[in-house]
N, CA, C and O atoms as a Tinker XYZ file with bonds, in Angstrom:
   448  protein
     1  N      1.142000   -1.249000    0.192000    73     2
     2  CA    -0.323000    0.164000    0.228000    64     1     3
     3  C      1.471000    1.078000    0.118000    63     2     4     5
     4  O      2.548000    0.964000    0.703000    81     3
     5  N      1.008000    1.788000   -0.781000    73     3     6
     6  CA     1.505000    3.488000   -1.312000    64     5     7
     7  C      1.229000    4.182000    0.394000    63     6     8     9
     8  O      0.617000    3.739000    1.366000    81     7
     9  N      1.581000    4.756000    0.288000    73     7    10
    10  CA     2.119000    5.689000    1.265000    64     9    11
    11  C      0.489000    6.877000    1.158000    63    10    12    13
    12  O     -0.416000    7.235000    1.913000    81    11
    13  N      0.844000    7.061000   -0.015000    73    11    14
    14  CA    -0.542000    8.470000   -1.389000    64    13    15
    15  C     -2.297000    8.297000   -1.483000    63    14    16    17
    16  O     -3.177000    9.124000   -1.722000    81    15
    17  N     -2.345000    6.715000   -1.153000    73    15    18
    18  CA    -3.167000    5.876000   -1.702000    64    17    19
    19  C     -4.503000    5.732000    0.063000    63    18    20    21
    20  O     -4.565000    4.929000    0.994000    81    19
    21  N     -5.006000    6.526000   -0.175000    73    19    22
    22  CA    -6.509000    6.426000    0.935000    64    21    23
    23  C     -6.167000    5.087000    0.917000    63    22    24    25
    24  O     -5.751000    4.321000    0.048000    81    23
    25  N     -6.624000    4.932000    2.860000    73    23    26
    26  CA    -6.963000    3.500000    3.737000    64    25    27
    27  C     -8.821000    3.552000    3.410000    63    26    28    29
    28  O     -9.627000    4.470000    3.564000    81    27
    29  N     -8.995000    2.117000    2.903000    73    27    30
    30  CA   -10.317000    1.747000    2.939000    64    29    31
    31  C    -10.915000    1.138000    4.431000    63    30    32    33
    32  O    -10.191000    0.175000    4.684000    81    31
    33  N    -11.688000    1.257000    5.261000    73    31    34
    34  CA   -11.741000    1.838000    6.281000    64    33    35
    35  C    -12.893000    0.124000    6.790000    63    34    36    37
    36  O    -12.884000   -0.828000    7.571000    81    35
    37  N    -14.038000    0.976000    5.214000    73    35    38
    38  CA   -14.930000   -0.705000    5.100000    64    37    39
    39  C    -14.645000   -1.480000    4.821000    63    38    40    41
    40  O    -15.222000   -2.518000    5.146000    81    39
    41  N    -13.589000   -1.462000    4.052000    73    39    42
    42  CA   -13.713000   -2.907000    2.258000    64    41    43
    43  C    -12.779000   -3.726000    3.631000    63    42    44    45
    44  O    -12.897000   -4.951000    3.675000    81    43
    45  N    -11.679000   -2.890000    4.953000    73    43    46
    46  CA   -10.996000   -3.344000    5.381000    64    45    47
    47  C    -12.118000   -4.720000    6.640000    63    46    48    49
    48  O    -12.086000   -5.946000    6.748000    81    47
    49  N    -13.031000   -3.505000    7.400000    73    47    50
    50  CA   -13.603000   -4.335000    8.829000    64    49    51
    51  C    -14.120000   -5.079000    8.106000    63    50    52    53
    52  O    -14.442000   -6.122000    8.674000    81    51
    53  N    -14.622000   -4.984000    5.964000    73    51    54
    54  CA   -15.569000   -6.282000    6.068000    64    53    55
    55  C    -14.773000   -7.673000    6.268000    63    54    56    57
    56  O    -15.104000   -8.569000    7.044000    81    55
    57  N    -13.517000   -7.665000    5.301000    73    55    58
    58  CA   -13.083000   -8.672000    4.845000    64    57    59
    59  C    -12.371000   -9.429000    6.471000    63    58    60    61
    60  O    -12.301000  -10.636000    6.704000    81    59
    61  N    -11.728000   -7.806000    7.796000    73    59    62
    62  CA   -12.316000   -8.776000    8.442000    64    61    63
    63  C    -13.478000   -9.727000    9.608000    63    62    64    65
    64  O    -13.197000  -10.374000   10.617000    81    63
    65  N    -14.560000   -9.513000    9.077000    73    63    66
    66  CA   -15.421000   -9.591000   10.030000    64    65    67
    67  C    -15.621000  -11.507000    8.692000    63    66    68    69
    68  O    -15.553000  -12.621000    9.212000    81    67
    69  N    -15.886000  -11.283000    6.816000    73    67    70
    70  CA   -15.725000  -12.392000    5.946000    64    69    71
    71  C    -14.331000  -13.846000    6.724000    63    70    72    73
    72  O    -14.240000  -15.054000    6.502000    81    71
    73  N    -13.558000  -12.963000    7.569000    73    71    74
    74  CA   -12.565000  -14.037000    8.288000    64    73    75
    75  C    -12.570000  -14.545000    9.110000    63    74    76    77
    76  O    -11.951000  -15.577000    9.370000    81    75
    77  N    -13.642000  -13.643000   10.072000    73    75    78
    78  CA   -13.872000  -13.943000   11.889000    64    77    79
    79  C    -15.142000  -14.948000   11.501000    63    78    80    81
    80  O    -15.444000  -15.719000   12.412000    81    79
    81  N    -16.183000  -15.087000    9.892000    73    79    82
    82  CA   -17.041000  -15.858000   10.475000    64    81    83
    83  C    -16.918000  -17.532000    9.383000    63    82    84    85
    84  O    -17.689000  -18.490000    9.339000    81    83
    85  N    -15.905000  -17.326000    8.807000    73    83    86
    86  CA   -15.934000  -19.039000    7.945000    64    85    87
    87  C    -14.828000  -19.186000    9.080000    63    86    88    89
    88  O    -15.454000  -20.081000    9.648000    81    87
    89  N    -13.868000  -19.062000    9.754000    73    87    90
    90  CA   -13.459000  -19.977000   10.658000    64    89    91
    91  C    -13.384000  -20.667000   11.230000    63    90    92    93
    92  O    -14.078000  -20.387000   12.207000    81    91
    93  N    -12.773000  -21.912000   11.397000    73    91    94
    94  CA   -13.918000  -23.141000   11.647000    64    93    95
    95  C    -13.225000  -23.110000   13.542000    63    94    96    97
    96  O    -12.212000  -22.749000   14.141000    81    95
    97  N    -14.748000  -23.832000   13.875000    73    95    98
    98  CA   -14.685000  -23.200000   15.346000    64    97    99
    99  C    -13.049000  -24.099000   15.849000    63    98   100   101
   100  O    -12.174000  -24.716000   15.242000    81    99
   101  N    -13.255000  -23.808000   16.938000    73    99   102
   102  CA   -11.437000  -24.233000   17.453000    64   101   103
   103  C    -11.857000  -25.998000   17.938000    63   102   104   105
   104  O    -13.000000  -26.367000   18.207000    81   103
   105  N    -10.725000  -26.812000   17.950000    73   103   106
   106  CA   -11.350000  -28.106000   18.595000    64   105   107
   107  C    -11.007000  -28.464000   20.082000    63   106   108   109
   108  O    -10.120000  -27.841000   20.665000    81   107
   109  N    -11.319000  -28.910000   20.355000    73   107   110
   110  CA   -11.416000  -29.693000   21.177000    64   109   111
   111  C    -10.611000  -31.109000   22.354000    63   110   112   113
   112  O    -10.900000  -31.832000   23.307000    81   111
   113  N     -9.406000  -30.760000   21.359000    73   111   114
   114  CA    -7.826000  -31.343000   21.022000    64   113   115
   115  C     -7.674000  -31.727000   21.868000    63   114   116   117
   116  O     -8.364000  -30.890000   22.451000    81   115
   117  N     -7.322000  -32.384000   22.693000    73   115   118
   118  CA    -6.327000  -32.228000   24.362000    64   117   119
   119  C     -4.343000  -32.651000   24.307000    63   118   120   121
   120  O     -4.479000  -33.713000   23.700000    81   119
   121  N     -3.221000  -32.568000   24.455000    73   119   122
   122  CA    -2.423000  -33.197000   25.583000    64   121   123
   123  C     -2.870000  -34.883000   25.668000    63   122   124   125
   124  O     -3.605000  -35.552000   26.394000    81   123
   125  N     -2.381000  -35.024000   25.023000    73   123   126
   126  CA    -2.945000  -36.882000   26.261000    64   125   127
   127  C     -2.504000  -36.806000   27.279000    63   126   128   129
   128  O     -2.551000  -37.912000   27.817000    81   127
   129  N     -1.846000  -35.699000   28.209000    73   127   130
   130  CA    -1.458000  -35.754000   29.243000    64   129   131
   131  C     -3.658000  -34.977000   29.951000    63   130   132   133
   132  O     -4.584000  -35.565000   30.511000    81   131
   133  N     -3.572000  -34.269000   29.712000    73   131   134
   134  CA    -4.402000  -32.927000   30.330000    64   133   135
   135  C     -5.633000  -34.924000   29.958000    63   134   136   137
   136  O     -6.062000  -35.704000   30.809000    81   135
   137  N     -5.726000  -34.978000   28.811000    73   135   138
   138  CA    -7.071000  -35.768000   29.008000    64   137   139
   139  C     -7.164000  -36.838000   30.396000    63   138   140   141
   140  O     -8.135000  -37.573000   30.579000    81   139
   141  N     -6.046000  -36.780000   31.264000    73   139   142
   142  CA    -6.182000  -37.715000   32.173000    64   141   143
   143  C     -6.087000  -36.481000   33.383000    63   142   144   145
   144  O     -5.549000  -36.474000   34.491000    81   143
   145  N     -6.585000  -35.826000   32.903000    73   143   146
   146  CA    -6.254000  -34.354000   34.730000    64   145   147
   147  C     -8.237000  -35.199000   34.866000    63   146   148   149
   148  O     -8.952000  -35.572000   33.936000    81   147
   149  N     -8.593000  -35.221000   36.736000    73   147   150
   150  CA    -9.861000  -35.526000   36.110000    64   149   151
   151  C    -10.413000  -34.160000   37.048000    63   150   152   153
   152  O     -9.795000  -33.571000   37.935000    81   151
   153  N    -12.562000  -33.736000   36.225000    73   151   154
   154  CA   -12.859000  -32.648000   36.473000    64   153   155
   155  C    -13.826000  -33.509000   37.242000    63   154   156   157
   156  O    -13.987000  -34.722000   37.374000    81   155
   157  N    -14.475000  -32.299000   37.749000    73   155   158
   158  CA   -16.562000  -32.864000   38.025000    64   157   159
   159  C    -17.508000  -32.386000   37.497000    63   158   160   161
   160  O    -17.689000  -31.189000   37.719000    81   159
   161  N    -18.247000  -32.926000   36.817000    73   159   162
   162  CA   -19.214000  -33.021000   35.212000    64   161   163
   163  C    -20.123000  -31.833000   36.577000    63   162   164   165
   164  O    -19.262000  -31.039000   36.955000    81   163
   165  N    -21.353000  -31.580000   37.247000    73   163   166
   166  CA   -22.776000  -31.869000   37.639000    64   165   167
   167  C    -23.384000  -31.280000   37.020000    63   166   168   169
   168  O    -23.066000  -30.525000   36.101000    81   167
   169  N    -25.275000  -31.778000   37.819000    73   167   170
   170  CA   -26.232000  -31.169000   36.646000    64   169   171
   171  C    -26.557000  -30.164000   38.040000    63   170   172   173
   172  O    -26.620000  -30.368000   39.252000    81   171
   173  N    -26.688000  -29.202000   37.310000    73   171   174
   174  CA   -27.628000  -28.275000   38.472000    64   173   175
   175  C    -29.011000  -28.119000   38.618000    63   174   176   177
   176  O    -29.524000  -27.732000   37.568000    81   175
   177  N    -29.931000  -28.305000   39.686000    73   175   178
   178  CA   -31.223000  -28.556000   38.948000    64   177   179
   179  C    -31.741000  -27.042000   39.391000    63   178   180   181
   180  O    -32.739000  -26.396000   39.072000    81   179
   181  N    -30.372000  -26.703000   40.462000    73   179   182
   182  CA   -30.856000  -24.838000   40.273000    64   181   183
   183  C    -30.655000  -24.723000   41.944000    63   182   184   185
   184  O    -30.342000  -25.641000   42.701000    81   183
   185  N    -30.984000  -23.045000   42.358000    73   183   186
   186  CA   -30.713000  -22.335000   43.483000    64   185   187
   187  C    -31.491000  -21.720000   43.910000    63   186   188   189
   188  O    -32.419000  -21.407000   43.163000    81   187
   189  N    -31.499000  -21.227000   45.372000    73   187   190
   190  CA   -32.298000  -19.971000   45.929000    64   189   191
   191  C    -31.147000  -20.079000   47.228000    63   190   192   193
   192  O    -30.442000  -20.852000   47.876000    81   191
   193  N    -31.547000  -18.712000   47.052000    73   191   194
   194  CA   -31.075000  -17.490000   48.370000    64   193   195
   195  C    -32.170000  -17.462000   49.847000    63   194   196   197
   196  O    -33.132000  -16.752000   50.141000    81   195
   197  N    -31.606000  -18.385000   50.413000    73   195   198
   198  CA   -31.436000  -18.038000   51.444000    64   197   199
   199  C    -31.400000  -17.368000   52.905000    63   198   200   201
   200  O    -30.202000  -17.616000   53.044000    81   199
   201  N    -31.720000  -16.747000   54.064000    73   199   202
   202  CA   -31.031000  -16.602000   55.010000    64   201   203
   203  C    -30.427000  -18.110000   56.063000    63   202   204   205
   204  O    -30.477000  -19.339000   56.006000    81   203
   205  N    -29.877000  -17.028000   56.970000    73   203   206
   206  CA   -29.505000  -18.406000   58.108000    64   205   207
   207  C    -31.058000  -18.841000   58.531000    63   206   208   209
   208  O    -31.647000  -19.917000   58.431000    81   207
   209  N    -31.461000  -17.563000   59.040000    73   207   210
   210  CA   -32.698000  -18.240000   59.796000    64   209   211
   211  C    -33.516000  -20.017000   58.988000    63   210   212   213
   212  O    -33.707000  -21.183000   59.334000    81   211
   213  N    -33.824000  -18.769000   57.324000    73   211   214
   214  CA   -34.529000  -20.110000   56.917000    64   213   215
   215  C    -33.633000  -21.014000   56.717000    63   214   216   217
   216  O    -33.991000  -22.192000   56.703000    81   215
   217  N    -32.173000  -20.644000   56.505000    73   215   218
   218  CA   -31.499000  -22.129000   56.598000    64   217   219
   219  C    -31.515000  -22.860000   57.765000    63   218   220   221
   220  O    -31.438000  -24.057000   57.490000    81   219
   221  N    -31.591000  -22.629000   59.104000    73   219   222
   222  CA   -31.673000  -23.027000   60.824000    64   221   223
   223  C    -33.720000  -23.696000   60.583000    63   222   224   225
   224  O    -34.080000  -24.682000   61.227000    81   223
   225  N    -34.569000  -23.078000   59.775000    73   223   226
   226  CA   -35.397000  -23.652000   59.762000    64   225   227
   227  C    -36.038000  -24.734000   59.237000    63   226   228   229
   228  O    -37.107000  -25.172000   59.663000    81   227
   229  N    -35.130000  -25.377000   57.906000    73   227   230
   230  CA   -35.007000  -26.463000   57.875000    64   229   231
   231  C    -34.906000  -27.455000   58.407000    63   230   232   233
   232  O    -34.067000  -27.791000   59.243000    81   231
   233  N    -36.612000  -28.604000   57.540000    73   231   234
   234  CA   -36.169000  -29.708000   58.429000    64   233   235
   235  C    -36.950000  -31.161000   57.814000    63   234   236   237
   236  O    -36.889000  -30.940000   56.604000    81   235
   237  N    -37.307000  -31.855000   57.892000    73   235   238
   238  CA   -37.905000  -32.865000   57.234000    64   237   239
   239  C    -38.878000  -32.468000   56.313000    63   238   240   241
   240  O    -39.888000  -31.814000   56.574000    81   239
   241  N    -38.705000  -32.680000   55.773000    73   239   242
   242  CA   -40.207000  -32.447000   54.612000    64   241   243
   243  C    -40.239000  -31.650000   54.107000    63   242   244   245
   244  O    -40.771000  -31.647000   52.997000    81   243
   245  N    -39.582000  -30.330000   54.748000    73   243   246
   246  CA   -39.823000  -28.927000   54.303000    64   245   247
   247  C    -39.300000  -29.014000   52.635000    63   246   248   249
   248  O    -38.557000  -29.892000   52.195000    81   247
   249  N    -39.997000  -27.659000   51.692000    73   247   250
   250  CA   -39.694000  -27.688000   50.709000    64   249   251
   251  C    -39.219000  -26.360000   50.079000    63   250   252   253
   252  O    -40.193000  -25.623000   50.235000    81   251
   253  N    -38.272000  -25.663000   49.463000    73   251   254
   254  CA   -37.439000  -24.550000   48.822000    64   253   255
   255  C    -37.803000  -24.394000   47.314000    63   254   256   257
   256  O    -37.649000  -25.221000   46.415000    81   255
   257  N    -38.253000  -23.307000   47.260000    73   255   258
   258  CA   -38.375000  -23.478000   45.578000    64   257   259
   259  C    -37.134000  -22.659000   44.812000    63   258   260   261
   260  O    -36.859000  -21.516000   45.179000    81   259
   261  N    -36.824000  -22.933000   44.354000    73   259   262
   262  CA   -35.792000  -23.091000   43.628000    64   261   263
   263  C    -35.730000  -21.918000   42.124000    63   262   264   265
   264  O    -36.862000  -21.649000   41.724000    81   263
   265  N    -34.844000  -21.399000   41.502000    73   263   266
   266  CA   -34.893000  -20.789000   41.125000    64   265   267
   267  C    -35.103000  -21.346000   39.171000    63   266   268   269
   268  O    -34.610000  -20.510000   38.413000    81   267
   269  N    -35.677000  -22.454000   38.527000    73   267   270
   270  CA   -35.383000  -23.193000   37.784000    64   269   271
   271  C    -37.132000  -23.314000   37.229000    63   270   272   273
   272  O    -37.409000  -23.261000   38.427000    81   271
   273  N    -37.844000  -23.371000   36.873000    73   271   274
   274  CA   -39.066000  -23.187000   36.185000    64   273   275
   275  C    -38.725000  -25.182000   35.885000    63   274   276   277
   276  O    -37.648000  -25.570000   35.431000    81   275
   277  N    -40.145000  -26.374000   36.342000    73   275   278
   278  CA   -39.551000  -27.022000   35.845000    64   277   279
   279  C    -40.097000  -27.405000   34.301000    63   278   280   281
   280  O    -41.223000  -27.052000   33.951000    81   279
   281  N    -39.428000  -27.970000   33.632000    73   279   282
   282  CA   -38.826000  -28.504000   31.964000    64   281   283
   283  C    -37.548000  -27.963000   32.118000    63   282   284   285
   284  O    -36.765000  -28.892000   32.312000    81   283
   285  N    -37.139000  -27.180000   32.120000    73   283   286
   286  CA   -36.438000  -25.505000   32.292000    64   285   287
   287  C    -34.455000  -26.750000   32.127000    63   286   288   289
   288  O    -33.735000  -27.253000   32.990000    81   287
   289  N    -34.386000  -26.715000   30.651000    73   287   290
   290  CA   -33.216000  -27.087000   31.142000    64   289   291
   291  C    -32.421000  -26.516000   31.704000    63   290   292   293
   292  O    -32.427000  -25.286000   31.765000    81   291
   293  N    -30.874000  -27.808000   32.672000    73   291   294
   294  CA   -30.543000  -27.873000   33.857000    64   293   295
   295  C    -29.004000  -27.112000   33.383000    63   294   296   297
   296  O    -28.668000  -27.208000   32.203000    81   295
   297  N    -28.239000  -26.469000   34.232000    73   295   298
   298  CA   -26.990000  -26.112000   34.131000    64   297   299
   299  C    -26.241000  -26.939000   34.007000    63   298   300   301
   300  O    -26.348000  -27.803000   34.877000    81   299
   301  N    -25.247000  -27.151000   33.076000    73   299   302
   302  CA   -23.898000  -28.619000   32.712000    64   301   303
   303  C    -23.141000  -27.802000   33.344000    63   302   304   305
   304  O    -23.118000  -26.602000   33.069000    81   303
   305  N    -22.025000  -28.639000   34.786000    73   303   306
   306  CA   -21.033000  -27.666000   35.273000    64   305   307
   307  C    -19.879000  -28.312000   35.040000    63   306   308   309
   308  O    -19.724000  -29.521000   35.206000    81   307
   309  N    -19.094000  -27.587000   34.678000    73   307   310
   310  CA   -17.437000  -29.105000   35.135000    64   309   311
   311  C    -16.895000  -28.105000   36.248000    63   310   312   313
   312  O    -16.399000  -26.980000   36.182000    81   311
   313  N    -17.117000  -28.755000   37.033000    73   311   314
   314  CA   -15.874000  -27.229000   38.397000    64   313   315
   315  C    -16.406000  -26.370000   38.878000    63   314   316   317
   316  O    -15.980000  -25.486000   39.622000    81   315
   317  N    -17.740000  -26.639000   38.344000    73   315   318
   318  CA   -18.286000  -25.836000   39.140000    64   317   319
   319  C    -18.730000  -24.187000   38.268000    63   318   320   321
   320  O    -19.246000  -23.253000   38.881000    81   319
   321  N    -18.273000  -24.126000   36.251000    73   319   322
   322  CA   -17.901000  -23.865000   36.067000    64   321   323
   323  C    -19.455000  -23.714000   34.925000    63   322   324   325
   324  O    -18.935000  -22.630000   35.188000    81   323
   325  N    -20.330000  -23.688000   34.288000    73   323   326
   326  CA   -21.362000  -23.667000   33.636000    64   325   327
   327  C    -20.730000  -23.407000   31.604000    63   326   328   329
   328  O    -20.129000  -22.558000   30.945000    81   327
   329  N    -21.416000  -24.840000   31.378000    73   327   330
   330  CA   -19.603000  -25.216000   30.038000    64   329   331
   331  C    -21.843000  -24.886000   29.184000    63   330   332   333
   332  O    -21.837000  -24.620000   27.982000    81   331
   333  N    -22.835000  -24.925000   29.645000    73   331   334
   334  CA   -24.063000  -25.646000   28.962000    64   333   335
   335  C    -25.408000  -25.886000   29.444000    63   334   336   337
   336  O    -25.894000  -25.621000   30.543000    81   335
   337  N    -26.017000  -26.536000   28.235000    73   335   338
   338  CA   -27.385000  -27.507000   29.326000    64   337   339
   339  C    -28.030000  -28.253000   29.140000    63   338   340   341
   340  O    -28.241000  -28.558000   27.966000    81   339
   341  N    -28.651000  -28.906000   30.145000    73   339   342
   342  CA   -28.899000  -30.505000   29.638000    64   341   343
   343  C    -30.352000  -30.830000   29.990000    63   342   344   345
   344  O    -31.000000  -29.872000   30.411000    81   343
   345  N    -31.046000  -32.125000   29.885000    73   343   346
   346  CA   -31.624000  -32.737000   30.358000    64   345   347
   347  C    -32.192000  -34.238000   31.287000    63   346   348   349
   348  O    -31.736000  -35.265000   30.783000    81   347
   349  N    -32.663000  -34.365000   31.938000    73   347   350
   350  CA   -32.504000  -35.505000   32.880000    64   349   351
   351  C    -33.116000  -36.669000   31.338000    63   350   352   353
   352  O    -33.841000  -36.402000   30.379000    81   351
   353  N    -32.297000  -38.137000   31.806000    73   351   354
   354  CA   -32.707000  -38.940000   31.355000    64   353   355
   355  C    -32.452000  -40.070000   32.147000    63   354   356   357
   356  O    -31.908000  -40.035000   33.250000    81   355
   357  N    -32.899000  -41.188000   31.501000    73   355   358
   358  CA   -32.871000  -41.926000   32.325000    64   357   359
   359  C    -32.046000  -43.303000   31.998000    63   358   360   361
   360  O    -32.770000  -44.115000   31.421000    81   359
   361  N    -31.059000  -43.644000   32.165000    73   359   362
   362  CA   -30.307000  -44.803000   31.708000    64   361   363
   363  C    -29.977000  -45.919000   32.178000    63   362   364   365
   364  O    -29.001000  -45.901000   32.928000    81   363
   365  N    -30.596000  -47.150000   31.937000    73   363   366
   366  CA   -30.568000  -48.023000   31.992000    64   365   367
   367  C    -30.957000  -48.114000   33.746000    63   366   368   369
   368  O    -32.094000  -47.646000   33.699000    81   367
   369  N    -30.740000  -48.386000   35.050000    73   367   370
   370  CA   -31.313000  -47.914000   35.848000    64   369   371
   371  C    -30.589000  -47.083000   36.649000    63   370   372   373
   372  O    -30.473000  -47.357000   37.844000    81   371
   373  N    -29.916000  -45.791000   36.026000    73   371   374
   374  CA   -29.108000  -44.300000   36.350000    64   373   375
   375  C    -29.621000  -43.491000   35.607000    63   374   376   377
   376  O    -30.180000  -43.873000   34.579000    81   375
   377  N    -29.547000  -41.996000   35.996000    73   375   378
   378  CA   -29.736000  -41.209000   35.671000    64   377   379
   379  C    -28.823000  -40.645000   34.277000    63   378   380   381
   380  O    -27.776000  -41.240000   34.019000    81   379
   381  N    -29.208000  -39.626000   33.510000    73   379   382
   382  CA   -27.492000  -39.415000   32.615000    64   381   383
   383  C    -28.255000  -37.626000   32.834000    63   382   384   385
   384  O    -28.813000  -37.029000   33.755000    81   383
   385  N    -27.866000  -37.308000   31.406000    73   383   386
   386  CA   -28.323000  -36.201000   30.784000    64   385   387
   387  C    -27.833000  -36.644000   28.916000    63   386   388   389
   388  O    -27.004000  -37.263000   28.248000    81   387
   389  N    -28.902000  -35.893000   28.828000    73   387   390
   390  CA   -28.922000  -35.346000   27.767000    64   389   391
   391  C    -29.032000  -34.053000   27.028000    63   390   392   393
   392  O    -30.155000  -33.696000   26.673000    81   391
   393  N    -27.762000  -33.146000   26.694000    73   391   394
   394  CA   -27.658000  -31.855000   26.226000    64   393   395
   395  C    -27.878000  -31.458000   24.823000    63   394   396   397
   396  O    -27.481000  -31.900000   23.745000    81   395
   397  N    -28.880000  -30.168000   25.298000    73   395   398
   398  CA   -28.939000  -29.343000   24.773000    64   397   399
   399  C    -28.326000  -28.101000   24.044000    63   398   400   401
   400  O    -28.582000  -27.741000   22.894000    81   399
   401  N    -27.420000  -27.482000   24.980000    73   399   402
   402  CA   -26.959000  -26.368000   24.316000    64   401   403
   403  C    -25.316000  -26.230000   24.777000    63   402   404   405
   404  O    -24.921000  -26.163000   25.941000    81   403
   405  N    -24.625000  -26.209000   23.776000    73   403   406
   406  CA   -22.753000  -26.826000   24.868000    64   405   407
   407  C    -22.205000  -25.461000   25.027000    63   406   408   409
   408  O    -22.214000  -24.934000   23.914000    81   407
   409  N    -21.764000  -24.714000   25.862000    73   407   410
   410  CA   -20.766000  -22.802000   24.842000    64   409   411
   411  C    -19.755000  -23.699000   24.641000    63   410   412   413
   412  O    -19.525000  -24.887000   24.867000    81   411
   413  N    -19.179000  -22.665000   24.101000    73   411   414
   414  CA   -17.458000  -22.920000   24.262000    64   413   415
   415  C    -16.967000  -23.826000   25.222000    63   414   416   417
   416  O    -17.271000  -23.536000   26.380000    81   415
   417  N    -16.161000  -25.041000   25.031000    73   415   418
   418  CA   -15.156000  -24.813000   26.332000    64   417   419
   419  C    -14.592000  -24.118000   26.406000    63   418   420   421
   420  O    -14.576000  -23.592000   25.293000    81   419
   421  N    -14.035000  -23.659000   26.980000    73   419   422
   422  CA   -12.785000  -23.172000   27.646000    64   421   423
   423  C    -11.753000  -22.964000   28.509000    63   422   424   425
   424  O    -11.641000  -21.948000   29.196000    81   423
   425  N    -10.793000  -24.121000   28.504000    73   423   426
   426  CA    -9.939000  -24.311000   29.799000    64   425   427
   427  C     -9.302000  -22.873000   30.436000    63   426   428   429
   428  O     -8.974000  -22.758000   31.618000    81   427
   429  N     -9.216000  -22.047000   29.652000    73   427   430
   430  CA    -8.735000  -20.249000   30.649000    64   429   431
   431  C     -9.841000  -20.755000   32.151000    63   430   432   433
   432  O     -9.429000  -20.851000   33.307000    81   431
   433  N    -11.593000  -21.068000   31.580000    73   431   434
   434  CA   -13.209000  -20.655000   32.590000    64   433   435
   435  C    -12.168000  -21.692000   33.914000    63   434   436   437
   436  O    -12.074000  -21.460000   35.120000    81   435
   437  N    -11.503000  -22.857000   33.083000    73   435   438
   438  CA   -12.202000  -24.157000   34.556000    64   437   439
   439  C    -11.523000  -24.481000   35.250000    63   438   440   441
   440  O    -11.540000  -25.315000   36.155000    81   439
   441  N    -10.497000  -23.484000   34.673000    73   439   442
   442  CA    -8.630000  -23.208000   35.946000    64   441   443
   443  C     -9.364000  -22.708000   36.827000    63   442   444   445
   444  O     -9.319000  -23.095000   37.995000    81   443
   445  N    -10.144000  -21.783000   36.416000    73   443   446
   446  CA    -9.858000  -20.850000   37.806000    64   445   447
   447  C    -10.643000  -20.382000   38.638000    63   446   448
   448  O    -10.217000  -19.724000   39.587000    81   447
């Protein structure tokens, strides 16, 4: 580009956008060493903020309302970090989960 040429900012931005849109999603391929690190996967039904007095009043048969609606997908968490949504399924005699939404897995967020 010659210093006397006008810079076409709009064209440059469009080129950047097209490169971003066509970029392949990042692979989740890990080093074999990293594949062996254990993590804890949980399916969170919901949560409720209560006072200490309400906590002390809980007894057998108490019912607490959670922040999820019945039938709403549940949060999949890895080491406490939400990575997606799932539904509960029965697999044989155990519970399982069916993934319905999966966020981009970023190992940096899981480590913090």
